[in-house]
C-alpha positions in Angstrom: 91.0 56.2 338.6 90.4 59.6 339.7 87.4 61.9 338.7 89.6 64.0 336.1 90.9 60.7 334.7 87.3 59.3 334.3 85.9 62.4 332.7 88.7 62.6 330.3 88.0 58.9 329.4 84.3 59.7 328.7 85.1 62.6 326.8 87.7 60.7 324.4 84.9 58.2 323.9 82.2 60.6 322.9 83.7 64.2 321.8 84.6 64.7 318.2 88.3 64.4 317.5 88.3 67.1 314.9 87.0 70.7 314.8 86.7 73.5 312.2 86.1 76.8 313.6 86.7 79.7 311.4 84.8 82.5 309.6 81.7 82.0 312.0 81.5 78.4 310.8 82.0 75.6 313.4 81.7 72.0 312.3 83.1 68.7 313.3 82.9 67.5 309.8 86.0 66.5 307.7 87.8 69.4 306.3 90.5 67.5 304.6 90.4 70.0 301.8 92.5 72.3 303.8 95.6 69.8 303.7 95.5 69.7 299.9 98.4 71.4 298.5 96.6 72.7 295.4 94.1 74.5 297.7 96.9 75.8 299.9 98.6 77.4 297.0 95.3 78.9 295.7 94.5 80.2 299.2 98.0 81.6 299.8 97.5 83.5 296.6 94.3 85.1 297.9 96.0 86.0 301.0 99.0 87.7 299.0 96.2 89.7 297.1 94.4 90.9 300.4 97.6 91.6 302.3 95.9 89.7 305.2 94.6 86.2 305.8 90.7 86.5 306.4 90.6 82.9 307.8 87.9 82.0 305.3 89.3 78.7 304.0 85.8 77.0 303.6 84.2 80.0 301.8 87.3 80.0 299.4 87.0 76.2 299.0 83.5 76.9 297.8 84.4 79.4 295.5 87.2 77.2 293.9 84.6 74.4 293.3 82.3 76.7 291.7 84.8 78.1 289.4 86.0 74.7 288.4 82.5 73.8 287.2 82.1 77.0 285.4 85.4 77.0 283.5 83.9 74.1 281.6 81.1 76.3 280.1 81.0 78.8 277.5 81.4 82.5 278.6 83.5 84.6 280.7 83.9 85.0 284.5 82.7 88.1 286.4 83.3 89.3 289.9 81.3 92.2 291.3 82.8 93.6 294.4 86.5 92.8 293.9 88.2 94.8 296.9 91.8 93.6 297.0 91.2 90.7 294.9 91.3 87.8 297.3 88.8 85.4 296.2 89.4 86.0 292.3 93.0 85.8 292.8 92.7 82.3 294.3 90.3 81.3 291.6 92.8 82.4 288.8 95.8 80.8 290.5 94.0 77.5 290.9 92.8 77.3 287.3 96.1 78.6 286.1 94.3 81.6 284.2 96.7 82.5 281.6 95.9 79.0 279.9 92.1 79.6 280.2 90.6 81.0 277.0 88.3 83.2 278.9 88.3 86.8 280.3 87.9 87.7 284.0 85.9 91.0 284.6 86.7 92.2 287.9 84.3 95.2 288.9 84.5 97.5 291.9 83.7 101.1 293.0 86.9 101.5 294.9 85.1 103.9 296.7 83.1 101.7 299.1 79.3 101.3 299.0 77.2 103.8 297.2 75.2 105.3 300.0 72.6 106.3 297.6 71.5 102.7 297.0 71.2 101.8 300.6 67.8 100.8 301.7 66.2 102.4 304.9 66.8 99.1 306.6 70.4 99.0 305.8 70.9 102.8 306.9 69.2 101.9 310.2 71.6 99.2 310.6 74.6 101.5 310.1 75.7 100.3 306.5 76.6 103.8 305.5 78.8 104.5 308.6 80.3 101.2 308.2 81.4 101.9 304.6 83.2 105.1 305.5 85.0 103.4 308.5 86.1 100.4 306.1 87.5 103.0 303.7 89.4 104.9 306.6 90.7 101.7 308.0 91.7 100.0 304.6 89.3 97.2 304.9 87.9 98.4 301.5 90.4 99.0 298.9 90.2 102.5 297.6 93.3 102.4 295.3 92.8 101.1 291.9 96.5 100.8 291.3 96.9 98.2 294.1 94.3 96.0 292.1 95.9 96.6 288.8 99.3 95.4 290.2 98.0 92.4 292.0 96.2 91.1 288.6 99.0 92.1 286.2 100.4 88.6 286.0 97.0 87.5 284.3 96.7 88.7 280.8 93.1 88.4 280.4 92.0 90.1 283.7 90.0 93.3 282.9 89.3 95.6 285.9 86.4 98.1 285.6 86.2 101.0 288.1 82.6 102.3 288.7 79.3 102.3 290.4 77.1 99.0 289.9 74.9 98.6 287.8 75.8 101.9 286.0 78.9 100.4 284.7 78.0 97.1 283.9 77.7 98.0 280.1 81.6 98.0 280.1 81.6 94.3 280.4 81.9 93.3 276.9 81.1 89.7 277.6 78.5 87.8 275.1 78.1 85.1 277.6 78.8 84.8 281.4 79.8 81.3 282.9 80.7 82.4 286.4 79.4 85.4 288.6 80.6 86.2 291.9 78.6 89.0 293.7 80.1 90.6 296.8 78.7 94.1 297.1 77.7 94.4 300.9 74.4 96.2 299.7 71.4 94.5 298.5 70.2 96.8 295.8 73.2 96.9 293.4 73.3 93.2 293.9 70.0 92.3 292.7 69.9 95.2 290.2 73.2 93.7 288.7 71.7 90.1 288.6 68.6 91.5 286.4 71.0 93.3 284.1 73.4 90.5 283.5 70.8 87.8 283.5 70.3 87.6 279.7 74.1 87.1 279.3 74.1 84.1 281.8 74.9 81.0 279.9 72.8 78.0 280.6 74.5 75.9 283.6 76.2 79.0 284.9 76.7 79.3 288.6 76.3 82.6 290.5 78.0 82.8 294.0 76.5 85.2 296.6 79.1 86.0 299.1 76.8 87.3 301.8 73.6 85.8 301.0 72.9 84.4 304.7 76.0 85.8 306.6 75.8 87.3 309.9 74.6 90.7 309.9 73.5 90.7 306.2 69.8 89.8 306.7 68.6 92.6 304.4 70.7 91.1 301.7 68.9 87.7 302.0 65.6 89.3 302.1 66.2 91.2 299.0 67.5 88.0 297.2 64.7 85.9 298.4 62.1 88.3 297.0 63.9 88.4 293.6 64.1 84.6 293.5 60.6 84.3 294.2 59.7 86.9 291.4 61.8 85.4 288.8 61.3 81.6 289.7 64.6 80.4 291.0 66.0 79.0 294.1 69.2 79.9 296.2 71.2 77.1 297.9 71.8 78.4 301.4 75.3 77.2 302.4 76.6 77.1 306.1 79.5 79.4 305.0 77.0 82.1 304.5 77.1 82.1 300.9 74.4 81.5 298.5 74.4 79.5 295.3 72.2 79.9 292.1 72.1 77.7 289.2 71.0 78.9 286.0 68.4 77.2 283.9 67.0 78.4 280.7 63.6 79.0 282.5 65.0 81.7 284.7 63.7 85.0 283.8 61.6 83.6 281.0 
């Protein structure tokens, strides 16, 4: 056997036979969920909403699992930072939302990031320029009508346009079972959590899209400070997301 064949035999014995490399996540663990037809349908609906494939299947997989747990609880669903509606569309498709006796509140500025709320650290990192570039390129959805058209198939999808947290009083939900936060800016994220905390049902789950994601260190620092102050912990997920479980003690 020549050297190349010998090395190939060694590689076949010791190297993993499966890889998942997507959305800044590399693992050799099983990702069999990607072959599940129900997941594929939900993910495809999210791609349809965005008009592109973000190749973030594991991130969406986490969101679907969280939504499945929260749909059993009392309260509505809320997403802060809707953009084109990729994640929320996948969730609503997966849960067959027209048969769910809940409302889904979908909140976005449709104007990018509020630069007035950026910290000095975020400004130094270029968040203000990045927001302008994302609006110009279409990465940030600045057209409310696109969102309305996307969600028109679901009767209880309610879209709110406005700056967060100023517009949160428009969420007419007595209880919130599921909260997805993806604002790409630390201050409105933590301010929104503070304002909505009294409405969060016991057992509710809060999914933070960018808690430990690459280039969002300022977001993680802000959330860690809030969690220390209010007495809760955040599960750091390898997808870059963060997960918070609401107990009656939080904020008391």
